[in-house]
C-alpha positions in Angstrom: 0.0 -0.1 -0.1 0.9 3.6 -0.4 -0.1 5.3 2.8 -0.8 9.0 3.3 -1.3 9.9 6.9 -4.1 12.5 7.6 -5.4 14.0 10.9 -7.6 11.0 12.4 -7.2 8.8 9.2 -5.1 7.0 6.6 -5.5 7.5 2.9 -4.5 4.3 1.0 -3.8 3.6 -2.6 -3.0 0.1 -3.9 0.5 0.0 -5.5 -0.8 -1.4 -8.9 -3.5 1.4 -9.1 -0.6 4.0 -8.6 1.3 2.1 -11.3 -1.3 2.3 -13.7 -1.5 6.0 -13.1 2.2 6.2 -13.7 1.3 4.7 -17.1 -1.1 7.5 -17.8 1.7 10.1 -17.1 4.0 8.1 -19.4 1.4 8.0 -22.3 1.1 11.8 -22.3 4.9 12.6 -22.4 5.8 14.5 -25.6 8.9 12.6 -26.4 8.1 9.0 -25.6 10.5 6.2 -25.0 11.6 3.4 -27.5 10.5 0.7 -27.9 7.4 2.7 -26.9 4.7 0.0 -26.2 7.1 -2.3 -24.1 8.3 0.8 -22.1 4.8 2.0 -21.4 3.8 -1.5 -20.6 6.6 -1.7 -17.9 5.7 1.7 -16.4 2.1 0.8 -16.0 2.9 -2.8 -14.8 5.9 -2.1 -12.7 4.0 -2.8 -9.3 1.8 -5.6 -10.6 3.7 -7.8 -7.9 1.6 -6.0 -5.3 -1.8 -6.9 -6.6 -2.2 -9.9 -4.2 -0.3 -8.3 -1.3 -2.6 -5.4 -1.4 -5.9 -7.2 -1.4 -6.3 -6.5 2.3 -4.7 -4.0 4.5 -1.9 -5.4 6.7 -1.5 -3.5 10.0 2.0 -2.8 11.5 1.4 -3.2 15.3 4.9 -1.6 16.0 4.1 1.8 14.2 0.3 1.8 14.6 -0.4 2.3 11.1 -0.8 0.1 8.0 2.2 -1.6 6.4 3.4 0.6 3.7 5.7 -0.6 0.7 8.6 0.7 2.6 8.1 -1.4 5.7 6.4 -4.5 4.4 7.7 -7.8 5.7 10.8 -8.6 3.5 10.2 -12.2 2.6 6.7 -12.2 1.0 7.8 -8.9 -0.6 10.7 -10.1 -2.5 8.8 -13.3 -3.4 6.0 -11.1 -4.8 8.5 -9.0 -6.6 10.0 -12.0 -8.5 6.4 -13.4 -9.3 5.4 -10.0 -10.6 8.5 -9.7 -12.9 7.5 -13.4 -14.1 4.0 -12.0 -15.0 5.4 -9.2 -17.0 7.8 -11.4 -18.9 5.2 -13.7 -19.9 3.5 -10.8 -21.9 6.6 -8.7 -22.8 10.2 -9.7 -22.0 11.5 -6.3 -22.7 9.1 -4.7 -20.1 10.1 -7.5 -17.7 13.8 -6.5 -17.9 12.9 -2.8 -17.1 10.7 -3.9 -14.1 13.7 -6.2 -12.9 16.1 -3.5 -13.2 13.8 -1.1 -11.2 13.4 -3.5 -8.3 17.1 -4.4 -8.5 18.2 -0.8 -8.3 15.8 -0.2 -5.4 17.0 -3.2 -3.4 20.8 -2.6 -4.3 20.2 0.8 -2.6 18.0 0.0 0.3 18.0 -3.8 0.9 19.8 -5.1 4.0 18.7 -8.6 4.4 20.0 -11.8 2.8 16.5 -12.5 1.2 16.9 -9.1 -0.8 20.6 -9.9 -1.7 19.5 -13.3 -3.2 16.6 -11.3 -5.1 19.3 -8.9 -6.7 21.5 -11.6 -7.7 18.6 -13.6 -9.5 17.4 -10.5 -11.0 20.8 -9.7 -12.3 20.9 -13.2 -14.0 17.4 -12.7 -15.5 18.5 -9.5 -17.1 21.4 -10.9 -18.6 19.3 -13.6 -20.3 16.7 -11.1 -21.3 19.4 -8.7 -23.0 20.7 -11.7 -25.0 17.3 -11.6 -26.9 17.3 -7.8 -27.7 18.6 -5.6 -30.5 21.3 -3.4 -30.0 18.9 -0.4 -30.0 16.8 -2.0 -27.3 19.8 -2.6 -25.1 21.2 0.9 -25.8 17.8 2.4 -24.6 17.5 0.5 -21.4 19.1 2.8 -19.0 17.1 5.9 -20.5 13.8 3.7 -20.4 14.6 2.8 -16.7 15.1 6.4 -16.0 11.6 7.1 -17.6 10.0 4.5 -15.6 11.3 6.0 -12.4 10.3 9.5 -13.4 6.8 8.3 -14.1 6.8 6.2 -11.0 7.8 9.4 -9.0 5.2 11.7 -10.7 2.4 9.1 -9.5 3.8 8.8 -6.1 3.9 12.6 -5.7 0.0 12.8 -6.2 -0.5 9.8 -4.0 1.5 10.7 -1.1 1.1 14.4 -0.8 -2.2 16.5 -0.2 -3.1 18.4 -3.2 -2.5 22.1 -3.3 0.2 22.2 -0.4 3.5 24.0 -1.1 6.8 22.5 -0.3 6.1 19.0 -1.1 9.3 17.0 -1.8 9.4 14.5 -4.7 9.6 10.9 -3.9 13.1 10.5 -5.3 16.0 12.7 -4.0 17.0 13.8 -7.5 13.6 15.2 -8.2 11.6 14.9 -11.4 14.7 14.8 -13.6 14.9 13.4 -17.1 17.2 13.8 -20.1 19.1 16.6 -18.2 15.8 18.6 -17.5 14.3 19.2 -14.1 10.5 19.4 -14.1 9.1 21.4 -11.2 5.5 20.7 -10.1 3.2 23.6 -9.1 -0.5 23.2 -7.9 -3.0 25.6 -9.4 -5.6 24.5 -7.0 -6.4 21.1 -5.1 -7.2 19.2 -8.3 -4.9 21.0 -10.9 -1.2 20.4 -11.3 1.2 21.6 -13.9 4.9 21.2 -14.4 7.6 23.8 -15.3 8.8 23.2 -18.1 5.7 21.4 -19.6 6.8 17.8 -20.7 3.3 16.7 -21.8 1.7 16.8 -25.3 -1.6 18.1 -23.9 -3.7 18.3 -20.8 -5.1 15.0 -19.2 -6.8 13.6 -16.1 -5.2 11.2 -13.7 -7.8 9.0 -11.8 -6.5 6.9 -8.9 -8.9 4.7 -6.7 -8.3 5.1 -2.9 -9.7 3.9 0.3 -9.6 5.9 3.7 -9.6 4.2 7.1 -9.5 5.6 10.6 -6.5 5.2 13.1 -7.9 1.9 14.3 -8.1 0.5 10.7 -11.8 0.7 10.3 -13.1 1.9 7.0 -14.3 5.4 6.4 -14.8 5.8 2.6 -13.4 5.0 -0.7 -13.6 6.7 -4.1 -11.2 8.2 -6.7 -8.4 10.7 -6.6 -8.6 13.0 -9.7 -6.1 15.3 -10.9 -6.0 17.6 -13.9 -2.6 17.9 -15.5 -2.5 21.1 -17.6 0.0 22.9 -19.6 
């Protein structure tokens, strides 16, 4: 789950729903990646591993809040990561390589356990096998496409984690919304309207993300859709 704490409640977004929103951002980018369809499939499905884990809320008794992706128990999480990349690979091996690279990079940076180290090693081997079936151009574009996936992941996380309209909200990744040497700065026009400077999108569009809200004891309050208008 993605968990946004509010006064008296938690707003929850399922990881795969967030990833689908990342795919919406990706689909409206002015200069899309290559190969286009495979890269967009990777962006939209990079968190498909979480579909089963997020079917219900898992409560962290130590923190008194729902488990988020950052503190979810390691063993089931890395097992799901591997199964998720398997699912993507069955449809699009190039997209699977990007998803594998994304998870491997995260766990190389933040992983601390033996299970995470084993996952990193296994995914490095998977990537080597997948690269062997790619063209030179596809291999050459992998790193840029991974940066694009992480950018769109960050854009979606930004609107999921932060209250719309509030100033001074940090981007999810320390490097900010940076791609191809350009930094894109978000600015809220109101509680539902967001723009970026400079504008990277081909035109205005809407992002819709399902959410649930629970109280501080885990009891359901409401559910609905977060709606954001991205404008030029």
